[in-house]
C-alpha positions as CSV (number, residue, x, y, z in Angstrom):
1,M,0.2,-0.1,-0.5
2,S,1.2,3.3,-0.7
3,S,0.1,6.2,0.9
4,S,0.1,9.9,-0.2
5,K,0.8,12.6,2.3
6,T,-1.6,15.2,1.7
7,P,-0.2,18.8,3.0
8,K,-2.8,20.9,5.4
9,A,-4.0,23.8,3.8
10,G,-2.9,26.4,5.9
11,K,0.3,25.3,7.6
12,S,2.0,24.2,4.6
13,S,1.4,27.4,2.6
14,S,2.5,29.6,5.2
15,K,5.6,27.2,5.2
16,D,5.7,27.1,1.6
17,A,5.6,31.3,1.7
18,R,8.3,31.4,4.7
19,H,10.7,29.5,2.7
20,D,10.0,31.4,-0.5
21,I,10.5,34.6,1.5
22,E,13.9,33.0,3.0
23,K,15.5,32.3,-0.1
24,K,14.5,36.0,-1.9
25,L,16.0,37.6,1.1
26,D,19.4,35.5,0.7
27,L,19.7,36.3,-2.6
28,L,18.9,40.1,-2.0
29,L,21.4,40.5,1.2
30,V,24.6,38.7,-0.1
31,D,26.8,41.7,1.0
32,L,25.1,41.8,4.4
33,K,25.6,37.9,4.9
34,K,29.8,38.6,4.0
35,D,29.6,41.1,7.0
36,L,27.0,39.0,9.6
37,G,28.2,35.8,8.9
38,D,26.5,32.8,7.6
39,T,24.6,31.6,11.7
40,K,23.8,35.2,12.5
41,F,23.1,36.0,9.0
42,K,20.5,32.7,8.5
43,S,19.6,32.9,12.0
44,R,17.9,36.7,10.9
45,I,16.5,35.7,7.9
46,K,14.3,33.1,9.4
47,K,12.9,36.0,12.0
48,A,12.1,38.3,9.1
49,A,10.8,35.8,7.3
50,K,9.2,34.6,9.8
51,L,7.6,38.2,10.3
52,L,6.8,38.6,6.6
53,S,5.0,35.7,6.2
54,K,2.2,36.3,9.3
55,G,0.6,38.7,6.6
56,V,0.6,36.8,4.1
57,E,-2.0,34.3,5.6
58,K,-4.0,36.8,6.5
59,A,-4.6,38.4,3.2
60,K,-5.4,35.3,1.5
61,K,-8.2,34.6,4.4
62,K,-9.5,37.8,3.7
63,A,-9.2,37.5,0.4
64,L,-11.5,34.3,0.1
65,S,-14.2,35.2,2.7
66,A,-14.6,38.1,0.2
67,K,-15.1,36.1,-2.5
68,K,-17.4,34.3,-0.2
69,K,-19.6,36.4,0.9
70,T,-20.5,38.2,-1.6
71,K,-23.4,36.5,-3.5
72,P,-26.0,37.8,-6.5
73,A,-28.6,40.0,-4.7
74,K,-31.9,38.3,-4.5
75,A,-34.6,39.9,-6.6
76,V,-37.2,41.8,-4.3
77,K,-40.8,40.6,-5.5
78,T,-43.1,42.9,-5.8
79,K,-46.6,42.2,-6.0
80,K,-48.8,42.4,-8.8
81,A,-51.4,45.4,-9.5
82,T,-54.7,43.7,-9.9
83,A,-56.4,45.3,-12.5
84,A,-59.8,46.9,-11.4
85,P,-62.8,46.0,-12.8
86,A,-63.8,48.8,-15.6
87,P,-66.7,50.8,-14.8
88,V,-69.6,50.3,-17.1
89,A,-69.8,53.0,-19.9
90,A,-73.5,54.3,-20.0
91,E,-75.2,53.6,-23.0
C-alpha cells in the first residue's frame, strides 16, 4: 500500500511562503551575509521571513472570505397590481 501525504492547507502554505521569502532575502542581501557571518545571517533571515509571512496568510483568508460573501442579490418580489374592474360605460 502506498499512502500519499496531503499537506494541510493552512500550515503548508505558510511554510511555503516563509521558505520563498527566505530564499529571496538570501539572494538580495548577499553583502550583509558577508558582514554578519553565515549563522547570524541565517537566523535573522528566518526571523524576518516569519514576521513577513504572518501577513500573507491573513491577506489570503480575507480575499477568500470576501469572495464567499459576495453573492448575487436576490430579486425583490413585487406585488402584481390587480386590474380594477372597468367601470361600465353608460349608453
